[in-house]
C-alpha positions, 0 to 999 in steps of 0.5 A: 500500500502506498502512502497515497492509498493509505490517506485515501482509505483513511479519508473514506473511514477505512481502517488499514494496517498503515496509519497516515502521519504528517509533520511540518515545522515553522522555519525557526524549528526547521533550522534548529533541527537541521543544526541538531541533526546535522541534516539540512533536509531533516524537516523535509525527510520526516514529513510523512504522507502528505504533500501540499501547498497553500496560496495566501497572498505571497507577502514577498514585497519587502518594504524599504529594507525592513522586515515588513512585506506587502502581499497580493492583497495590499496587506503589509505583514510585520515579521520583525517579532516572534513570528517569522513565517507570517507576521502581524498586520501593521494596520488595516487597509480598510479602516472604514466600512466603505467598499471604495477602500477595497484594494483589488487583489492581484491574482498571481496565476502564473506563480500559482500554476508554477507552484502547482506543477512543482508540487505535482512533480515532487509528489512521489507516492504521497497524498497531494493537495493545494489550497488557500490560506487565510481563506475567508474570515482571516482574509476579512480581518487581515483587511479590516483588523480583528476588532473591526471585522467582529464589530462590523458583523453586527454594526455593518452587516451589509458591508461585511456581506459585500466584502466577503462576497469580494473575497469569495469571488477571488477564492473561486477563481483560485479554486478553478485554477487548482481544479485544473490539476489532478490534486487529491484534495483542496485545503482551506485555512481559516481560524475561527476558534479560540481556546473556548468556543468560537471567535465570532460565535456560531450564529455569526459564523452561520450567517457570514461564513457558512454559505460562502464555505458551502460554495467554496466546498462545492466548487472544490469538489467539482472534480471529485476532490476531498475537502480539508479545512483548517481551523485552530481553536474550539469549533465543535459547535459547527462540526455538524454544519461542516459535515452538512456542507461537505467537509471531509477532513478537519485539521487541527484537533487540539487535545487541550480543547477537545475530548478526543474520545468524545469527538471520535465517537460523535463524528468519527464516522462522518468526519476525518481528523488530522492532528491530535498531538499538542504543540501547545503543551505536550511537545514543548513540555514533556520528556521524550518518553512521555511524548511517545506515550502521548502518541501511543494513547492518541493513536489508540483513541483515534485510529479505530475505524479509519478517519485519522491522520496522526500529526502535531496540532500545528507546524512544530514551533521553535520551543519544542526540544530537538529530542522531542521532535526525533522521539515523535518522528520515530514513534510516528514511523513505528506506529504507522506500520509503513 
């Protein structure tokens, strides 16, 4: 059985002898692991069963030699702080609820297509997919700032709907490009949760995001692809909604938020899960042996009946000790049975 076949069967809720897994790293942790192991390609070598990319605007235009970068959406990201991969927005580009302030984004189609082709050429036998990061709510607040995004959902609903329609129209153009390629899935990144409950609450999520997500999922499934949705935080209140509109796999499953046995029992026959190994608590804080134990117990809960991809809950951050990373990678390989 290839890695590709193992993931396909997991997403179809078929239990197999091979358990798919995936590991990815922040740039700072990848550099640390390269130094610790003496292998400059360590992060790439221990990745696992998945091979993917996400388009989120290419913030590559450096501003005046600083650590500030402007993306295809006209948003400037400041990477001078702790986060060197994404950064934080300097200031909203839409400071008032006025569509005249909307900066028409640049659809960098040639670069997207080039990256799709490179991804497919290097897929080997892995499950291969592409998607859109900062796909809806995150794109909204990157334009407006978080406070305005939440306030305007209530105080300026017509404007918020209109702006989200602009974002949706752009996303559908990107999805159409991705659908030109034989990917296995389309991935959407969009954080809606916090440590307890949803940032905007389920009512506003259903009003502003759900109908547009449904349209994105329908377009993504046009050629029989799976749909994968990323959201950090606690979004269990809308699991039934996501299943209703066609979601196949939810990432990321944070054990400090979810009762793993409960969500597996309640939703595991209809929704596949990707994640489960905490980058918030377990990996930075436990010993290497304790990390191995956590991985074994998590797999015992989530593996039965298929529908699970074993993984850290996010890209491994820079505060995780190297010995815990190597312990995790070794245990993932052992448990996977590949």
